[in-house]
LUMVEXKOL-518443 format. One line per 2 residues: number of its first residue (from 0); their letters; for each residue x, y, z of C-alpha. Coordinates in steps of 0.5 Angstrom, whole numbers, plus 500, padded with zeros to 3 digits. Layout:
BEGIN
NUM> a> X/Y/Z  ...
//
This chain:
BEGIN
0> md> 500/500/500  503/507/498
2> dr> 504/512/504  499/517/502
4> tl> 496/523/505  490/527/503
6> dt> 490/534/504  484/538/503
8> fn> 484/546/500  479/551/500
10> ip> 478/554/493  475/561/493
12> sq> 468/560/491  461/562/493
14> hs> 460/555/496  464/554/502
16> dq> 463/546/501  467/546/495
18> rv> 473/543/496  479/540/492
20> lf> 483/534/494  491/534/493
22> an> 495/527/494  501/528/497
24> ln> 505/522/495  512/520/497
26> an> 518/519/492  517/512/491
28> sa> 510/513/488  509/511/481
30> is> 504/517/480  507/524/478
32> lr> 504/530/481  503/536/477
34> is> 506/543/478  501/547/476
36> vt> 493/548/475  491/546/468
38> pp> 488/551/463  481/547/463
40> el> 481/547/471  482/555/471
42> el> 477/555/466  472/552/470
44> ia> 474/556/476  473/562/472
46> se> 467/560/470  464/560/477
48> ql> 466/568/478  460/572/479
50> ve> 458/578/474  453/583/474
52> ii> 448/583/469  442/587/467
54> pl> 436/582/465  432/583/459
56> it> 427/577/461  423/576/468
58> me> 425/569/471  424/566/478
60> rt> 430/564/482  433/558/479
62> af> 437/552/482  443/549/478
64> is> 449/545/481  453/550/482
66> ga> 448/554/486  441/558/486
68> yg> 441/564/482  436/570/481
70> pl> 430/572/481  431/576/474
72> rp> 427/582/474  428/587/469
74> ps> 431/593/469  434/591/476
76> kc> 441/588/476  443/581/478
78> kv> 449/577/480  450/571/476
80> pi> 456/566/474  460/568/468
82> wm> 457/562/464  450/564/465
84> at> 451/571/463  455/569/457
86> nl> 449/564/455  444/569/457
88> kl> 448/574/453  448/570/447
90> kk> 441/569/447  440/577/447
92> kc> 436/576/454  441/580/458
94> hi> 446/586/458  453/584/462
96> va> 455/590/466  463/591/466
98> pe> 466/590/473  468/597/476
100> wl> 476/595/475  475/595/468
102> nv> 471/602/467  475/608/467
104> gm> 472/613/471  470/619/467
106> er> 474/624/472  480/620/470
108> ll> 478/620/463  477/628/463
110> ag> 484/629/467  488/625/462
112> tl> 484/629/456  486/635/459
114> ag> 493/633/461  494/631/453
116> rn> 491/638/451  496/642/456
118> na> 502/637/454  500/639/446
120> ag> 500/646/448  507/646/451
122> vq> 510/642/445  508/648/441
124> qa> 510/653/446  517/650/446
126> si> 519/651/439  526/653/437
128> pl> 526/661/436  528/663/429
130> rg> 535/667/428  535/674/428
132> sg> 528/674/432  533/677/438
134> qn> 529/672/443  533/667/447
136> sp> 527/664/450  521/661/447
//
């Protein structure tokens, strides 16, 4: 019998009962350990992240394997997993709200635009004086 121990690790999720088991095997074991998470595993974890949507349809609270979501009542925002949001979006039944970290604040956008205008004006003012103009500075 192999000298194995099983460790349980919690994955950040909305459900505290979801756990992943990792096997710690000794050097004599024939099973190799992976060093990282595979792309399909990352996709599964990412698809469970919640995003905000604005539903275009009315739907009661619905239970799925990963949890219960809803009710959907337009135009109220609702949080659902990415897999559900993309499915509803493809069927033209919702609008996905961009997360806050993805939005550029209007103040930042205006500040960047004004700074760009000031820099452009500064470049124009820093032109080289013509010979014979008698000015040493712009």
